[in-house]
C-alpha positions in Angstrom: 11.6 -27.3 8.3 11.7 -31.0 7.4 12.2 -31.9 3.8 14.4 -28.9 2.8 17.4 -29.9 0.8 20.8 -29.5 2.5 22.9 -26.5 1.2 26.6 -26.7 0.8 26.9 -22.9 0.8 25.4 -20.2 3.0 22.3 -18.4 1.8 23.4 -15.2 0.3 21.3 -12.2 1.5 20.8 -8.7 0.2 19.5 -6.2 2.7 17.5 -3.2 1.5 16.8 -1.0 4.5 17.0 2.8 4.8 17.2 2.9 8.6 20.9 2.3 9.6 20.0 1.0 13.1 17.6 -1.6 11.6 20.1 -2.5 8.9 22.9 -3.0 11.5 20.6 -5.0 13.7 19.6 -7.3 10.8 23.2 -7.8 9.8 24.2 -8.6 13.4 21.3 -11.0 13.7 22.1 -12.9 10.5 25.8 -13.0 11.3 24.9 -15.4 14.2 23.7 -18.0 11.8 26.5 -19.8 9.8 24.0 -20.8 7.0 23.3 -17.1 6.3 25.6 -14.5 4.8 24.9 -10.8 4.1 26.6 -10.2 0.7 25.3 -6.7 -0.1 23.1 -3.9 1.3 21.2 -0.9 -0.1 19.4 2.0 1.6 17.2 3.0 -1.4 15.7 1.8 -4.6 18.4 3.6 -6.5 21.1 1.7 -4.6 19.7 -1.7 -5.4 21.2 -2.0 -8.9 24.8 -1.2 -7.7 24.3 -3.6 -4.7 23.4 -6.4 -7.1 26.6 -6.1 -9.1 28.6 -9.2 -8.4 26.6 -10.2 -5.3 24.0 -12.7 -6.8 21.9 -12.9 -3.6 19.6 -15.9 -3.0 17.2 -13.8 -0.9 16.6 -10.1 -0.7 15.2 -8.8 2.6 13.4 -5.5 1.8 11.8 -2.7 3.8 8.6 -1.8 2.1 8.8 2.0 2.5 12.0 3.4 1.0 13.0 7.1 0.5 12.7 7.0 -3.3 10.0 4.4 -3.8 8.6 1.2 -2.4 9.9 -2.3 -1.7 7.8 -3.4 -4.7 9.9 -1.1 -6.9 13.1 -2.6 -5.4 11.7 -6.1 -5.9 11.0 -5.4 -9.6 14.6 -4.2 -10.1 16.0 -7.3 -8.4 13.8 -9.7 -10.4 14.8 -7.9 -13.6 18.5 -8.5 -12.9 18.5 -11.6 -10.7 15.3 -13.6 -11.5 16.2 -16.4 -9.0 16.4 -14.1 -6.0 13.6 -14.7 -3.6 12.0 -11.7 -1.8 11.2 -11.3 1.9 9.5 -8.0 2.9 10.1 -6.6 6.4 7.9 -3.6 7.2 6.3 -1.6 10.0 3.2 -1.2 7.8 0.4 -3.7 8.6 -2.2 -2.4 6.2 -3.5 -4.3 3.2 -2.1 -2.2 0.3 1.6 -2.9 1.0 0.8 -6.6 1.6 -1.0 -6.9 -1.7 1.8 -4.9 -3.5 4.3 -7.3 -1.9 2.3 -10.3 -3.1 2.1 -8.8 -6.6 5.9 -8.3 -6.5 6.4 -12.0 -5.9 7.2 -11.9 -2.2 7.8 -15.2 -0.5 7.0 -13.6 2.9 5.8 -10.4 4.4 6.9 -9.8 8.0 6.2 -7.0 10.3 9.2 -5.4 12.1 7.8 -6.7 15.3 8.7 -10.2 14.1 11.2 -12.2 16.2 14.7 -12.8 15.0 13.9 -16.5 14.6 10.9 -15.7 12.5 13.0 -13.5 10.2 15.7 -16.2 9.8 13.0 -18.9 9.2 11.5 -16.7 6.5 14.8 -16.3 4.8 15.5 -20.0 4.8 12.0 -20.7 3.5 12.3 -18.2 0.7 15.7 -19.7 -0.3 14.0 -23.1 -0.5 11.3 -21.8 -2.7 8.6 -21.7 -0.1 5.9 -19.1 0.5 5.0 -18.2 4.1 2.1 -15.8 3.3 -1.1 -17.8 4.4 -3.8 -18.1 1.8 -6.4 -16.8 4.3 -4.3 -13.6 4.8 -4.2 -13.1 1.0 -7.9 -13.8 0.6 -8.8 -11.4 3.4 -6.8 -8.6 2.0 -8.2 -9.1 -1.5 -11.8 -9.2 -0.1 -11.2 -5.9 1.7 -9.7 -4.3 -1.5 -12.8 -5.4 -3.5 -15.1 -3.9 -0.8 -13.1 -0.6 -1.0 -13.4 -0.7 -4.8 -17.1 -1.2 -4.6 -17.4 1.8 -2.3 -15.4 4.0 -4.6 -17.6 2.9 -7.5 -20.7 3.7 -5.6 -19.3 7.1 -4.6 -18.4 7.9 -8.2 -22.0 7.0 -9.3 -23.5 9.3 -6.7 -21.3 12.2 -7.8 -22.1 11.4 -11.5 -25.8 11.6 -10.7 -25.5 15.3 -9.9 -26.0 17.8 -12.7 -23.3 20.4 -13.3 -25.6 23.1 -11.7 -26.2 20.9 -8.7 -22.4 20.5 -8.3 -22.1 24.3 -8.4 -24.7 24.7 -5.7 -23.2 22.0 -3.6 -19.7 23.4 -4.0 -20.9 26.8 -2.7 -22.7 25.0 0.2 -19.4 23.4 1.1 -17.8 26.8 1.4 -20.5 27.9 3.8 -22.9 29.7 1.4 -26.6 29.7 2.4 -29.4 29.4 -0.1 -29.7 33.2 -0.6 -26.0 33.6 -1.1 -26.0 30.7 -3.6 -28.8 32.4 -5.5 -26.9 35.7 -5.6 -23.7 34.1 -6.6 -25.2 32.0 -9.4 -27.7 34.7 -10.4 -30.7 32.4 -10.1 -33.8 32.7 -8.0 -34.1 31.6 -4.4 -36.8 29.1 -5.4 -34.5 27.6 -8.0 -31.8 27.1 -5.4 -34.3 25.3 -3.1 -35.2 23.0 -6.0 -31.6 22.2 -6.6 -31.0 21.6 -2.9 -33.9 19.2 -2.6 -32.6 17.3 -5.6 -29.1 17.2 -4.1 -30.5 15.9 -0.8 -32.5 13.2 -2.5 -29.6 12.0 -4.7 -27.1 11.9 -1.8 -29.6 10.4 0.6 -28.9 13.3 3.0 -31.2 14.4 5.8 -30.2 18.1 5.8 -27.9 20.5 3.9 -25.2 20.0 6.5 -25.5 16.3 6.0 -25.2 16.8 2.3 -22.1 18.9 2.7 -20.5 16.2 4.9 -21.3 13.5 2.4 -20.1 15.5 -0.5 -16.7 16.1 1.2 -16.5 12.4 2.1 -17.1 11.6 -1.6 -14.3 13.9 -2.6 -16.1 16.9 -3.8 -14.2 20.0 -2.7 -15.7 22.9 -4.7 
């Protein structure tokens, strides 16, 4: 990219990848570029600290899902010991949560493992130059989807909170297949009282039937 300052030394790279074949492929790829040098590698979060000893990497290329934690955990360790090291995530996970976790961990880039070798190399060079390659629109979209999920969870929590303890008992028995008479017998209340509770449950959950109420309760996270 135009405007980047010329470097007199190769960009020093730390690889954090738990799949040996992928790690070997990355090492082989980067070895083809004289301005890049793999100076250390790790296969887990626990191996990051020893890998940092004496290596002083300019950029860490990190898989997001590691055997003993996440790439964000590894990034936190790296930043704690080498604050100037830039972070590039390389992951097979294209969902919002790891992307947002990567952003919160200070990532310069978040690439999928389907990325080309040139894209990976360019991300490393950009990160070493202090550039960020995560588009603002991508970040905004992920944050908007997270807010929507948070709103849904809050709405679900309000629905469950609207049920009385007795209604939750009745609904829990319904989830396990009990009909109204079985519920009355189990809770030692009248059949008419059970029907009153059921009508209230249907109204509060916006359900059309007891089966619909059971389905919505399970979706909301009520198991018993």
